[in-house]
BALOBA-1460 file (C-alpha; in Angstrom, 3 decimals):
// residues 399
<rec num="1" residu="m" x="-30.265" y="2.287" z="5.374"/>
<rec num="2" residu="k" x="-26.676" y="1.846" z="6.514"/>
<rec num="3" residu="n" x="-26.104" y="2.490" z="10.215"/>
<rec num="4" residu="i" x="-22.732" y="3.941" z="11.183"/>
<rec num="5" residu="q" x="-21.602" y="4.713" z="14.717"/>
<rec num="6" residu="a" x="-18.140" y="5.671" z="15.919"/>
<rec num="7" residu="v" x="-16.064" y="6.986" z="18.790"/>
<rec num="8" residu="k" x="-12.494" y="8.297" z="18.856"/>
<rec num="9" residu="i" x="-10.409" y="7.996" z="22.013"/>
<rec num="10" residu="g" x="-6.887" y="9.283" z="21.502"/>
<rec num="11" residu="n" x="-5.393" y="7.319" z="18.620"/>
<rec num="12" residu="v" x="-8.024" y="4.580" z="18.790"/>
<rec num="13" residu="v" x="-11.097" y="4.738" z="16.552"/>
<rec num="14" residu="n" x="-13.983" y="2.310" z="17.072"/>
<rec num="15" residu="v" x="-16.399" y="2.107" z="14.130"/>
<rec num="16" residu="s" x="-19.662" y="0.163" z="13.924"/>
<rec num="17" residu="i" x="-20.982" y="-0.478" z="10.389"/>
<rec num="18" residu="n" x="-24.446" y="-2.056" z="10.454"/>
<rec num="19" residu="g" x="-23.770" y="-3.498" z="13.882"/>
<rec num="20" residu="k" x="-20.291" y="-4.932" z="13.106"/>
<rec num="21" residu="l" x="-17.568" y="-3.349" z="15.231"/>
<rec num="22" residu="h" x="-14.179" y="-2.446" z="13.743"/>
<rec num="23" residu="k" x="-11.307" y="-1.179" z="15.873"/>
<rec num="24" residu="k" x="-8.315" y="0.728" z="14.500"/>
<rec num="25" residu="n" x="-5.329" y="1.583" z="16.690"/>
<rec num="26" residu="c" x="-3.811" y="4.337" z="14.581"/>
<rec num="27" residu="g" x="-0.105" y="5.004" z="14.608"/>
<rec num="28" residu="t" x="-0.368" y="8.785" z="14.933"/>
<rec num="29" residu="p" x="-2.942" y="11.425" z="15.950"/>
<rec num="30" residu="i" x="-3.027" y="12.616" z="12.326"/>
<rec num="31" residu="e" x="-3.946" y="9.122" z="11.095"/>
<rec num="32" residu="a" x="-6.668" y="8.857" z="13.767"/>
<rec num="33" residu="d" x="-8.088" y="12.262" z="12.776"/>
<rec num="34" residu="e" x="-8.148" y="11.294" z="9.079"/>
<rec num="35" residu="l" x="-10.024" y="8.073" z="9.799"/>
<rec num="36" residu="f" x="-12.516" y="9.774" z="12.113"/>
<rec num="37" residu="r" x="-13.253" y="12.432" z="9.473"/>
<rec num="38" residu="l" x="-13.983" y="9.662" z="6.955"/>
<rec num="39" residu="v" x="-16.349" y="8.068" z="9.482"/>
<rec num="40" residu="l" x="-18.203" y="11.339" z="10.113"/>
<rec num="41" residu="k" x="-18.500" y="11.914" z="6.357"/>
<rec num="42" residu="a" x="-19.974" y="8.442" z="5.834"/>
<rec num="43" residu="k" x="-22.292" y="8.849" z="8.811"/>
<rec num="44" residu="e" x="-23.720" y="11.985" z="7.252"/>
<rec num="45" residu="n" x="-23.859" y="10.484" z="3.751"/>
<rec num="46" residu="p" x="-23.638" y="6.637" z="3.925"/>
<rec num="47" residu="t" x="-22.948" y="5.907" z="0.253"/>
<rec num="48" residu="d" x="-21.083" y="2.760" z="-0.829"/>
<rec num="49" residu="d" x="-18.080" y="4.868" z="-1.850"/>
<rec num="50" residu="n" x="-17.887" y="6.616" z="1.521"/>
<rec num="51" residu="i" x="-18.201" y="3.334" z="3.409"/>
<rec num="52" residu="n" x="-15.543" y="1.753" z="1.178"/>
<rec num="53" residu="d" x="-13.244" y="4.634" z="2.112"/>
<rec num="54" residu="i" x="-13.641" y="3.627" z="5.764"/>
<rec num="55" residu="r" x="-13.090" y="-0.073" z="5.028"/>
<rec num="56" residu="a" x="-9.966" y="0.751" z="3.023"/>
<rec num="57" residu="y" x="-8.559" y="2.727" z="5.942"/>
<rec num="58" residu="l" x="-9.388" y="-0.034" z="8.409"/>
<rec num="59" residu="n" x="-8.013" y="-2.924" z="6.354"/>
<rec num="60" residu="e" x="-4.896" y="-2.880" z="4.168"/>
<rec num="61" residu="k" x="-6.116" y="-5.696" z="1.906"/>
<rec num="62" residu="t" x="-9.403" y="-3.880" z="1.376"/>
<rec num="63" residu="r" x="-7.450" y="-0.757" z="0.449"/>
<rec num="64" residu="v" x="-5.346" y="-2.717" z="-2.040"/>
<rec num="65" residu="a" x="-8.439" y="-4.331" z="-3.529"/>
<rec num="66" residu="i" x="-10.246" y="-1.037" z="-4.036"/>
<rec num="67" residu="m" x="-7.104" y="0.671" z="-5.323"/>
<rec num="68" residu="a" x="-6.317" y="-2.078" z="-7.871"/>
<rec num="69" residu="g" x="-9.870" y="-2.639" z="-9.071"/>
<rec num="70" residu="l" x="-10.262" y="-5.955" z="-7.246"/>
<rec num="71" residu="e" x="-13.106" y="-7.133" z="-5.049"/>
<rec num="72" residu="n" x="-12.949" y="-7.638" z="-1.293"/>
<rec num="73" residu="n" x="-15.057" y="-9.498" z="1.248"/>
<rec num="74" residu="p" x="-15.043" y="-7.198" z="4.307"/>
<rec num="75" residu="e" x="-16.198" y="-10.044" z="6.549"/>
<rec num="76" residu="t" x="-13.374" y="-12.466" z="5.706"/>
<rec num="77" residu="g" x="-10.776" y="-10.019" z="4.358"/>
<rec num="78" residu="e" x="-10.405" y="-12.138" z="1.196"/>
<rec num="79" residu="v" x="-9.553" y="-10.419" z="-2.088"/>
<rec num="80" residu="f" x="-10.802" y="-11.592" z="-5.493"/>
<rec num="81" residu="l" x="-10.312" y="-10.803" z="-9.144"/>
<rec num="82" residu="a" x="-13.469" y="-8.967" z="-10.146"/>
<rec num="83" residu="g" x="-16.204" y="-11.427" z="-11.100"/>
<rec num="84" residu="f" x="-14.537" y="-14.516" z="-9.582"/>
<rec num="85" residu="n" x="-14.913" y="-16.310" z="-6.265"/>
<rec num="86" residu="t" x="-11.465" y="-17.896" z="-5.851"/>
<rec num="87" residu="p" x="-9.532" y="-15.845" z="-3.236"/>
<rec num="88" residu="i" x="-6.158" y="-14.386" z="-4.219"/>
<rec num="89" residu="p" x="-3.265" y="-15.439" z="-1.894"/>
<rec num="90" residu="e" x="-1.942" y="-12.690" z="0.364"/>
<rec num="91" residu="t" x="1.514" y="-12.745" z="-1.232"/>
<rec num="92" residu="l" x="0.040" y="-12.074" z="-4.647"/>
<rec num="93" residu="v" x="-2.182" y="-9.299" z="-3.243"/>
<rec num="94" residu="e" x="0.981" y="-7.579" z="-1.998"/>
<rec num="95" residu="v" x="2.586" y="-7.859" z="-5.433"/>
<rec num="96" residu="i" x="-0.516" y="-6.449" z="-7.128"/>
<rec num="97" residu="k" x="-0.377" y="-3.558" z="-4.653"/>
<rec num="98" residu="e" x="3.279" y="-2.883" z="-5.503"/>
<rec num="99" residu="y" x="2.624" y="-3.050" z="-9.240"/>
<rec num="100" residu="h" x="-0.347" y="-0.704" z="-8.981"/>
<rec num="101" residu="e" x="1.460" y="1.844" z="-6.804"/>
<rec num="102" residu="n" x="4.415" y="1.934" z="-9.225"/>
<rec num="103" residu="d" x="2.227" y="1.887" z="-12.337"/>
<rec num="104" residu="y" x="3.855" y="-1.348" z="-13.558"/>
<rec num="105" residu="p" x="2.031" y="-3.327" z="-16.275"/>
<rec num="106" residu="m" x="0.073" y="-6.082" z="-14.544"/>
<rec num="107" residu="d" x="-0.643" y="-8.393" z="-17.508"/>
<rec num="108" residu="a" x="1.860" y="-11.054" z="-16.425"/>
<rec num="109" residu="v" x="0.670" y="-11.140" z="-12.799"/>
<rec num="110" residu="i" x="-3.058" y="-11.124" z="-13.604"/>
<rec num="111" residu="n" x="-2.695" y="-13.755" z="-16.341"/>
<rec num="112" residu="f" x="-0.587" y="-15.880" z="-13.989"/>
<rec num="113" residu="w" x="-3.389" y="-15.763" z="-11.421"/>
<rec num="114" residu="k" x="-6.065" y="-16.600" z="-14.011"/>
<rec num="115" residu="l" x="-4.085" y="-19.712" z="-14.931"/>
<rec num="116" residu="l" x="-3.404" y="-20.567" z="-11.300"/>
<rec num="117" residu="m" x="-7.143" y="-20.317" z="-10.584"/>
<rec num="118" residu="l" x="-7.551" y="-23.257" z="-12.971"/>
<rec num="119" residu="n" x="-5.287" y="-25.396" z="-10.781"/>
<rec num="120" residu="p" x="-7.537" y="-27.813" z="-8.834"/>
<rec num="121" residu="d" x="-5.151" y="-27.989" z="-5.858"/>
<rec num="122" residu="t" x="-5.863" y="-25.406" z="-3.142"/>
<rec num="123" residu="e" x="-2.424" y="-25.840" z="-1.581"/>
<rec num="124" residu="v" x="-0.670" y="-25.058" z="-4.871"/>
<rec num="125" residu="r" x="-2.892" y="-22.037" z="-5.470"/>
<rec num="126" residu="n" x="-1.899" y="-20.654" z="-2.071"/>
<rec num="127" residu="s" x="1.826" y="-21.472" z="-2.140"/>
<rec num="128" residu="l" x="3.047" y="-21.179" z="-5.725"/>
<rec num="129" residu="f" x="3.602" y="-17.435" z="-5.821"/>
<rec num="130" residu="d" x="5.576" y="-17.584" z="-2.545"/>
<rec num="131" residu="f" x="7.734" y="-20.212" z="-4.237"/>
<rec num="132" residu="i" x="8.521" y="-18.335" z="-7.446"/>
<rec num="133" residu="k" x="9.026" y="-15.049" z="-5.618"/>
<rec num="134" residu="t" x="12.068" y="-16.400" z="-3.786"/>
<rec num="135" residu="h" x="13.837" y="-17.787" z="-6.858"/>
<rec num="136" residu="d" x="14.883" y="-16.682" z="-10.341"/>
<rec num="137" residu="f" x="11.605" y="-17.637" z="-11.996"/>
<rec num="138" residu="t" x="10.091" y="-15.116" z="-14.352"/>
<rec num="139" residu="l" x="6.619" y="-14.775" z="-15.852"/>
<rec num="140" residu="t" x="5.720" y="-14.122" z="-19.461"/>
<rec num="141" residu="d" x="2.967" y="-11.671" z="-20.355"/>
<rec num="142" residu="a" x="0.691" y="-14.667" z="-20.977"/>
<rec num="143" residu="g" x="1.236" y="-15.777" z="-17.362"/>
<rec num="144" residu="y" x="3.522" y="-18.774" z="-17.995"/>
<rec num="145" residu="m" x="6.449" y="-19.528" z="-15.698"/>
<rec num="146" residu="v" x="9.913" y="-19.776" z="-17.277"/>
<rec num="147" residu="v" x="11.663" y="-22.845" z="-15.819"/>
<rec num="148" residu="y" x="14.622" y="-25.098" z="-16.589"/>
<rec num="149" residu="k" x="15.055" y="-28.828" z="-17.175"/>
<rec num="150" residu="s" x="18.226" y="-30.908" z="-17.287"/>
<rec num="151" residu="v" x="17.996" y="-33.712" z="-19.863"/>
<rec num="152" residu="y" x="20.129" y="-36.193" z="-21.775"/>
<rec num="153" residu="p" x="20.531" y="-35.718" z="-25.538"/>
<rec num="154" residu="v" x="19.442" y="-38.735" z="-27.576"/>
<rec num="155" residu="k" x="22.384" y="-39.566" z="-29.814"/>
<rec num="156" residu="n" x="21.706" y="-40.991" z="-33.261"/>
<rec num="157" residu="e" x="24.716" y="-41.193" z="-35.549"/>
<rec num="158" residu="n" x="22.426" y="-41.387" z="-38.585"/>
<rec num="159" residu="v" x="20.645" y="-38.095" z="-37.830"/>
<rec num="160" residu="d" x="22.348" y="-34.711" z="-38.015"/>
<rec num="161" residu="t" x="20.501" y="-32.162" z="-35.874"/>
<rec num="162" residu="s" x="23.245" y="-29.544" z="-35.888"/>
<rec num="163" residu="f" x="21.365" y="-27.198" z="-38.226"/>
<rec num="164" residu="a" x="18.226" y="-27.167" z="-36.065"/>
<rec num="165" residu="e" x="20.310" y="-26.630" z="-32.920"/>
<rec num="166" residu="f" x="22.220" y="-23.780" z="-34.561"/>
<rec num="167" residu="v" x="19.032" y="-22.054" z="-35.718"/>
<rec num="168" residu="n" x="17.414" y="-22.398" z="-32.289"/>
<rec num="169" residu="k" x="20.418" y="-20.995" z="-30.422"/>
<rec num="170" residu="q" x="20.903" y="-18.105" z="-32.842"/>
<rec num="171" residu="y" x="17.190" y="-17.283" z="-32.726"/>
<rec num="172" residu="l" x="17.298" y="-17.112" z="-28.941"/>
<rec num="173" residu="m" x="20.477" y="-15.005" z="-28.944"/>
<rec num="174" residu="v" x="19.099" y="-12.471" z="-31.429"/>
<rec num="175" residu="k" x="15.859" y="-12.099" z="-29.506"/>
<rec num="176" residu="k" x="17.313" y="-12.157" z="-25.988"/>
<rec num="177" residu="d" x="20.737" y="-10.522" z="-26.196"/>
<rec num="178" residu="w" x="20.443" y="-8.382" z="-29.281"/>
<rec num="179" residu="k" x="16.733" y="-7.646" z="-28.822"/>
<rec num="180" residu="c" x="16.084" y="-7.700" z="-32.567"/>
<rec num="181" residu="g" x="13.587" y="-9.323" z="-34.885"/>
<rec num="182" residu="a" x="14.912" y="-12.687" z="-36.072"/>
<rec num="183" residu="n" x="14.014" y="-12.003" z="-39.707"/>
<rec num="184" residu="k" x="16.432" y="-9.079" z="-39.763"/>
<rec num="185" residu="y" x="19.148" y="-11.756" z="-39.930"/>
<rec num="186" residu="v" x="19.915" y="-14.516" z="-42.395"/>
<rec num="187" residu="v" x="21.665" y="-17.847" z="-41.946"/>
<rec num="188" residu="y" x="24.437" y="-18.653" z="-44.388"/>
<rec num="189" residu="a" x="26.940" y="-21.483" z="-44.876"/>
<rec num="190" residu="d" x="30.513" y="-21.482" z="-46.119"/>
<rec num="191" residu="v" x="30.407" y="-23.562" z="-49.329"/>
<rec num="192" residu="n" x="33.753" y="-25.189" z="-48.567"/>
<rec num="193" residu="t" x="33.727" y="-25.764" z="-44.797"/>
<rec num="194" residu="k" x="29.907" y="-25.915" z="-44.431"/>
<rec num="195" residu="e" x="30.317" y="-23.757" z="-41.321"/>
<rec num="196" residu="l" x="27.113" y="-21.921" z="-40.374"/>
<rec num="197" residu="a" x="26.852" y="-18.257" z="-39.393"/>
<rec num="198" residu="i" x="24.371" y="-15.370" z="-39.355"/>
<rec num="199" residu="t" x="24.527" y="-11.805" z="-40.507"/>
<rec num="200" residu="k" x="22.158" y="-8.900" z="-40.979"/>
<rec num="201" residu="k" x="19.872" y="-9.286" z="-43.978"/>
<rec num="202" residu="k" x="20.763" y="-5.837" z="-45.305"/>
<rec num="203" residu="t" x="24.447" y="-6.829" z="-45.197"/>
<rec num="204" residu="a" x="23.819" y="-10.103" z="-47.042"/>
<rec num="205" residu="n" x="21.829" y="-8.269" z="-49.714"/>
<rec num="206" residu="k" x="25.078" y="-6.609" z="-50.833"/>
<rec num="207" residu="w" x="26.987" y="-9.881" z="-51.159"/>
<rec num="208" residu="d" x="27.868" y="-11.746" z="-54.290"/>
<rec num="209" residu="e" x="27.411" y="-15.263" z="-52.889"/>
<rec num="210" residu="k" x="29.596" y="-16.971" z="-55.510"/>
<rec num="211" residu="e" x="32.417" y="-14.489" z="-55.066"/>
<rec num="212" residu="k" x="32.217" y="-14.640" z="-51.276"/>
<rec num="213" residu="g" x="31.991" y="-18.442" z="-51.276"/>
<rec num="214" residu="v" x="28.792" y="-18.653" z="-49.212"/>
<rec num="215" residu="e" x="25.240" y="-19.870" z="-49.603"/>
<rec num="216" residu="i" x="22.429" y="-17.898" z="-47.976"/>
<rec num="217" residu="l" x="19.994" y="-20.407" z="-46.504"/>
<rec num="218" residu="g" x="17.177" y="-18.057" z="-45.487"/>
<rec num="219" residu="k" x="15.890" y="-15.651" z="-42.878"/>
<rec num="220" residu="l" x="16.590" y="-16.772" z="-39.320"/>
<rec num="221" residu="g" x="12.999" y="-16.359" z="-38.109"/>
<rec num="222" residu="e" x="11.453" y="-18.121" z="-41.093"/>
<rec num="223" residu="l" x="13.919" y="-21.009" z="-40.827"/>
<rec num="224" residu="h" x="13.167" y="-21.419" z="-37.131"/>
<rec num="225" residu="d" x="9.410" y="-21.486" z="-37.755"/>
<rec num="226" residu="a" x="9.769" y="-23.888" z="-40.673"/>
<rec num="227" residu="i" x="11.869" y="-26.357" z="-38.673"/>
<rec num="228" residu="f" x="9.672" y="-26.513" z="-35.606"/>
<rec num="229" residu="n" x="6.304" y="-26.176" z="-37.361"/>
<rec num="230" residu="a" x="7.316" y="-29.076" z="-39.567"/>
<rec num="231" residu="q" x="8.206" y="-31.022" z="-36.464"/>
<rec num="232" residu="k" x="4.718" y="-30.473" z="-35.030"/>
<rec num="233" residu="e" x="3.226" y="-31.809" z="-38.251"/>
<rec num="234" residu="n" x="5.326" y="-34.990" z="-37.881"/>
<rec num="235" residu="e" x="7.293" y="-34.326" z="-41.026"/>
<rec num="236" residu="n" x="10.723" y="-35.845" z="-41.407"/>
<rec num="237" residu="v" x="12.768" y="-33.011" z="-39.930"/>
<rec num="238" residu="a" x="16.062" y="-33.524" z="-38.131"/>
<rec num="239" residu="v" x="15.509" y="-31.869" z="-34.766"/>
<rec num="240" residu="p" x="17.400" y="-32.519" z="-31.530"/>
<rec num="241" residu="e" x="15.799" y="-35.116" z="-29.283"/>
<rec num="242" residu="f" x="16.237" y="-35.558" z="-25.540"/>
<rec num="243" residu="t" x="15.176" y="-37.869" z="-22.735"/>
<rec num="244" residu="d" x="14.758" y="-37.526" z="-18.991"/>
<rec num="245" residu="m" x="17.604" y="-38.280" z="-16.595"/>
<rec num="246" residu="h" x="15.522" y="-40.555" z="-14.341"/>
<rec num="247" residu="t" x="13.735" y="-43.131" z="-16.505"/>
<rec num="248" residu="k" x="15.550" y="-42.355" z="-19.784"/>
<rec num="249" residu="k" x="12.314" y="-43.330" z="-21.560"/>
<rec num="250" residu="m" x="10.683" y="-39.979" z="-22.276"/>
<rec num="251" residu="h" x="10.653" y="-38.428" z="-25.746"/>
<rec num="252" residu="i" x="11.429" y="-34.709" z="-25.463"/>
<rec num="253" residu="v" x="11.702" y="-32.306" z="-28.396"/>
<rec num="254" residu="l" x="11.549" y="-28.536" z="-28.575"/>
<rec num="255" residu="g" x="8.151" y="-27.008" z="-29.255"/>
<rec num="256" residu="e" x="6.111" y="-29.973" z="-28.053"/>
<rec num="257" residu="p" x="4.512" y="-30.276" z="-24.580"/>
<rec num="258" residu="v" x="5.753" y="-33.056" z="-22.305"/>
<rec num="259" residu="r" x="2.851" y="-34.508" z="-20.330"/>
<rec num="260" residu="q" x="2.091" y="-36.975" z="-17.548"/>
<rec num="261" residu="a" x="-1.429" y="-37.715" z="-16.329"/>
<rec num="262" residu="r" x="-2.113" y="-35.610" z="-13.244"/>
<rec num="263" residu="k" x="-3.557" y="-38.626" z="-11.408"/>
<rec num="264" residu="e" x="-0.132" y="-40.297" z="-11.729"/>
<rec num="265" residu="c" x="1.645" y="-37.349" z="-10.051"/>
<rec num="266" residu="d" x="2.138" y="-36.932" z="-6.307"/>
<rec num="267" residu="a" x="0.699" y="-33.725" z="-4.822"/>
<rec num="268" residu="d" x="2.163" y="-34.275" z="-1.345"/>
<rec num="269" residu="p" x="4.562" y="-31.342" z="-0.705"/>
<rec num="270" residu="r" x="6.270" y="-33.370" z="2.039"/>
<rec num="271" residu="q" x="7.734" y="-35.645" z="-0.634"/>
<rec num="272" residu="d" x="10.823" y="-34.120" z="-2.271"/>
<rec num="273" residu="c" x="11.244" y="-36.783" z="-4.933"/>
<rec num="274" residu="s" x="8.110" y="-38.521" z="-6.111"/>
<rec num="275" residu="n" x="5.926" y="-39.113" z="-9.168"/>
<rec num="276" residu="g" x="5.638" y="-36.205" z="-11.568"/>
<rec num="277" residu="l" x="7.682" y="-34.196" z="-14.039"/>
<rec num="278" residu="h" x="10.443" y="-32.273" z="-12.261"/>
<rec num="279" residu="v" x="11.451" y="-28.773" z="-13.366"/>
<rec num="280" residu="g" x="13.007" y="-25.976" z="-11.407"/>
<rec num="281" residu="a" x="14.984" y="-22.830" z="-10.908"/>
<rec num="282" residu="t" x="18.602" y="-22.504" z="-11.979"/>
<rec num="283" residu="k" x="19.829" y="-23.678" z="-8.544"/>
<rec num="284" residu="y" x="18.027" y="-27.018" z="-8.899"/>
<rec num="285" residu="v" x="19.016" y="-27.630" z="-12.523"/>
<rec num="286" residu="e" x="22.651" y="-26.572" z="-12.031"/>
<rec num="287" residu="n" x="23.000" y="-29.354" z="-9.459"/>
<rec num="288" residu="f" x="22.215" y="-31.880" z="-12.193"/>
<rec num="289" residu="g" x="24.027" y="-30.285" z="-15.109"/>
<rec num="290" residu="n" x="27.256" y="-31.774" z="-16.426"/>
<rec num="291" residu="s" x="29.115" y="-32.274" z="-19.672"/>
<rec num="292" residu="n" x="26.717" y="-35.056" z="-20.679"/>
<rec num="293" residu="t" x="23.497" y="-33.108" z="-20.167"/>
<rec num="294" residu="t" x="21.616" y="-30.341" z="-21.927"/>
<rec num="295" residu="i" x="19.663" y="-27.595" z="-20.144"/>
<rec num="296" residu="l" x="16.297" y="-26.815" z="-21.713"/>
<rec num="297" residu="v" x="14.310" y="-23.634" z="-21.145"/>
<rec num="298" residu="c" x="10.624" y="-24.432" z="-20.656"/>
<rec num="299" residu="y" x="7.264" y="-22.838" z="-19.981"/>
<rec num="300" residu="v" x="4.980" y="-24.141" z="-17.256"/>
<rec num="301" residu="n" x="1.328" y="-23.215" z="-17.096"/>
<rec num="302" residu="p" x="0.574" y="-22.605" z="-13.375"/>
<rec num="303" residu="a" x="-2.542" y="-24.754" z="-13.805"/>
<rec num="304" residu="h" x="-0.247" y="-27.758" z="-14.348"/>
<rec num="305" residu="v" x="1.832" y="-27.420" z="-11.170"/>
<rec num="306" residu="v" x="1.204" y="-30.442" z="-8.944"/>
<rec num="307" residu="a" x="3.418" y="-29.841" z="-5.906"/>
<rec num="308" residu="v" x="6.042" y="-27.525" z="-4.465"/>
<rec num="309" residu="p" x="8.159" y="-29.707" z="-2.131"/>
<rec num="310" residu="n" x="8.532" y="-28.298" z="1.388"/>
<rec num="311" residu="y" x="12.217" y="-29.096" z="1.735"/>
<rec num="312" residu="d" x="13.627" y="-28.251" z="-1.694"/>
<rec num="313" residu="h" x="12.304" y="-24.893" z="-2.786"/>
<rec num="314" residu="s" x="14.276" y="-24.813" z="-6.021"/>
<rec num="315" residu="k" x="12.162" y="-27.422" z="-7.819"/>
<rec num="316" residu="m" x="8.550" y="-28.409" z="-8.330"/>
<rec num="317" residu="r" x="6.497" y="-31.261" z="-9.768"/>
<rec num="318" residu="v" x="4.254" y="-30.589" z="-12.737"/>
<rec num="319" residu="c" x="2.089" y="-32.652" z="-15.054"/>
<rec num="320" residu="e" x="3.098" y="-30.676" z="-18.168"/>
<rec num="321" residu="y" x="5.908" y="-28.456" z="-19.387"/>
<rec num="322" residu="f" x="6.722" y="-26.944" z="-22.771"/>
<rec num="323" residu="p" x="10.436" y="-27.001" z="-23.784"/>
<rec num="324" residu="f" x="11.206" y="-24.208" z="-26.218"/>
<rec num="325" residu="a" x="14.946" y="-23.556" z="-26.249"/>
<rec num="326" residu="i" x="18.402" y="-24.884" z="-25.419"/>
<rec num="327" residu="t" x="20.243" y="-22.571" z="-23.059"/>
<rec num="328" residu="n" x="23.964" y="-22.034" z="-22.660"/>
<rec num="329" residu="y" x="25.547" y="-23.817" z="-19.684"/>
<rec num="330" residu="e" x="29.079" y="-22.659" z="-18.971"/>
<rec num="331" residu="d" x="31.226" y="-22.738" z="-15.824"/>
<rec num="332" residu="d" x="28.421" y="-24.575" z="-14.009"/>
<rec num="333" residu="k" x="26.067" y="-21.625" z="-14.551"/>
<rec num="334" residu="i" x="22.955" y="-21.225" z="-16.704"/>
<rec num="335" residu="d" x="22.523" y="-18.271" z="-19.001"/>
<rec num="336" residu="i" x="19.130" y="-17.222" z="-17.626"/>
<rec num="337" residu="v" x="16.414" y="-16.558" z="-20.196"/>
<rec num="338" residu="e" x="14.238" y="-13.760" z="-18.863"/>
<rec num="339" residu="q" x="11.972" y="-12.848" z="-21.749"/>
<rec num="340" residu="a" x="9.215" y="-14.565" z="-23.688"/>
<rec num="341" residu="y" x="9.777" y="-15.444" z="-27.328"/>
<rec num="342" residu="f" x="7.892" y="-18.677" z="-27.930"/>
<rec num="343" residu="e" x="4.761" y="-18.302" z="-25.819"/>
<rec num="344" residu="s" x="2.469" y="-17.943" z="-28.838"/>
<rec num="345" residu="d" x="3.356" y="-21.538" z="-29.748"/>
<rec num="346" residu="y" x="2.334" y="-22.751" z="-26.310"/>
<rec num="347" residu="c" x="-0.830" y="-20.618" z="-26.417"/>
<rec num="348" residu="e" x="-1.998" y="-22.720" z="-29.374"/>
<rec num="349" residu="y" x="-1.874" y="-25.855" z="-27.228"/>
<rec num="350" residu="e" x="-3.526" y="-24.088" z="-24.327"/>
<rec num="351" residu="i" x="-6.404" y="-22.787" z="-26.460"/>
<rec num="352" residu="e" x="-7.100" y="-26.273" z="-27.786"/>
<rec num="353" residu="e" x="-7.204" y="-27.717" z="-24.262"/>
<rec num="354" residu="l" x="-9.375" y="-24.904" z="-22.872"/>
<rec num="355" residu="e" x="-11.871" y="-25.289" z="-25.698"/>
<rec num="356" residu="k" x="-12.166" y="-29.004" z="-24.888"/>
<rec num="357" residu="q" x="-12.830" y="-28.179" z="-21.231"/>
<rec num="358" residu="v" x="-15.517" y="-25.636" z="-22.128"/>
<rec num="359" residu="a" x="-17.221" y="-28.168" z="-24.395"/>
<rec num="360" residu="s" x="-17.147" y="-30.817" z="-21.655"/>
<rec num="361" residu="i" x="-18.610" y="-28.490" z="-19.054"/>
<rec num="362" residu="q" x="-21.319" y="-27.233" z="-21.391"/>
<rec num="363" residu="a" x="-22.201" y="-30.825" z="-22.278"/>
<rec num="364" residu="k" x="-22.380" y="-31.587" z="-18.537"/>
<rec num="365" residu="e" x="-19.797" y="-34.314" z="-19.036"/>
<rec num="366" residu="l" x="-17.466" y="-32.793" z="-16.471"/>
<rec num="367" residu="t" x="-18.456" y="-32.537" z="-12.817"/>
<rec num="368" residu="v" x="-16.487" y="-31.533" z="-9.753"/>
<rec num="369" residu="e" x="-16.036" y="-35.215" z="-8.938"/>
<rec num="370" residu="k" x="-14.542" y="-35.839" z="-12.387"/>
<rec num="371" residu="v" x="-11.887" y="-33.131" z="-12.215"/>
<rec num="372" residu="e" x="-8.634" y="-35.083" z="-12.406"/>
<rec num="373" residu="k" x="-6.628" y="-34.772" z="-9.227"/>
<rec num="374" residu="a" x="-3.125" y="-35.837" z="-8.335"/>
<rec num="375" residu="m" x="-2.314" y="-38.486" z="-5.761"/>
<rec num="376" residu="n" x="-2.600" y="-37.190" z="-2.179"/>
<rec num="377" residu="a" x="-4.436" y="-34.065" z="-3.337"/>
<rec num="378" residu="e" x="-7.710" y="-32.802" z="-1.909"/>
<rec num="379" residu="p" x="-10.623" y="-32.923" z="-4.361"/>
<rec num="380" residu="e" x="-11.792" y="-29.810" z="-6.180"/>
<rec num="381" residu="t" x="-14.640" y="-28.171" z="-4.265"/>
<rec num="382" residu="r" x="-15.420" y="-25.134" z="-6.388"/>
<rec num="383" residu="p" x="-18.567" y="-25.251" z="-8.550"/>
<rec num="384" residu="m" x="-18.128" y="-25.900" z="-12.265"/>
<rec num="385" residu="s" x="-19.743" y="-22.527" z="-12.963"/>
<rec num="386" residu="e" x="-16.691" y="-20.862" z="-11.404"/>
<rec num="387" residu="l" x="-14.273" y="-22.991" z="-13.440"/>
<rec num="388" residu="l" x="-16.211" y="-22.314" z="-16.635"/>
<rec num="389" residu="k" x="-16.034" y="-18.565" z="-15.986"/>
<rec num="390" residu="i" x="-12.263" y="-18.758" z="-15.445"/>
<rec num="391" residu="i" x="-11.709" y="-20.865" z="-18.579"/>
<rec num="392" residu="e" x="-13.800" y="-18.578" z="-20.776"/>
<rec num="393" residu="s" x="-12.014" y="-15.510" z="-19.399"/>
<rec num="394" residu="r" x="-8.646" y="-17.082" z="-20.192"/>
<rec num="395" residu="l" x="-9.776" y="-17.966" z="-23.702"/>
<rec num="396" residu="i" x="-10.685" y="-14.343" z="-24.324"/>
<rec num="397" residu="d" x="-7.164" y="-13.352" z="-23.203"/>
<rec num="398" residu="v" x="-5.293" y="-15.676" z="-25.572"/>
<rec num="399" residu="v" x="-7.519" y="-16.011" z="-28.631"/>
């Protein structure tokens, strides 16, 4: 039997729930009256719902949790995604509250948190959303972060990658700026100048190619998929290649994850420049961009963030990123890509990795001690049962 006692003195309401005292200094007499009525109602009928109404009034985070279908620990004030034990950072709780109150779709935010829960670094889990909130990072519906990377093109006079670059840029433009399906357009070439262009498919259907002096090469979307799917299968396709600006040894191509072992990356946020793959917001990348570089648009899975440096909040270190497009860089400014077009490609890689992790956990090959951690990072302390639950939940989302 739940025991509820209370007293109201002016605008102050003291409530005891099963011996634990809660004090609320209400802003107005009306607010104090409303709370006291809730207390009297729960005292007469101490159901879980009535007691939750009191807790929600006493604690803003509890109110947000109940309102948004989350779970709340009234003793600690921590908020959780239903069914999980990893607490949601306060900044993210506030965003969930805003989204719920305005009836915004919450897929991107919830999926971002599910991925971030897989990050073994407590400091990153608590600080990452603060970081992206203050910069021009966006989230895809799958929960990936859209980031930027400045790289050097690898020049090979014997390989012509102009067609692949043209198709990629046109694909991005049609999807981002024109907001159309890529297969509504076709790529064609002038038979004399070999100049490439695109036009609507229904327009091209009316052309006499010989009379017009052009050759229709195919639908834009199908050409894009054929080029980059072939690349994944290691076929001999001429695609643009890049390398990093620091070591100049990395092999970077669109549509293929770039990875570095997490244990080789530095998790210390006090170190601005240290081991790891550096990506960032437009401010960070624009500082490195010049006429000799190319700016790539990339996805980062929050689980792969290693560190957010304390003193340069426009960049972060990760152990994996997924480059998917070349962005325009004019007048020292990046043409920001705000929408997701290629995330299904990255989901394929993520599913494969998650399935491996599930198999390892189920085979008892993976223990908390074996979870790979970055240099200067605290070890993972959560039980593997919690990680398995998060992984399986994420798999359900993306499969």
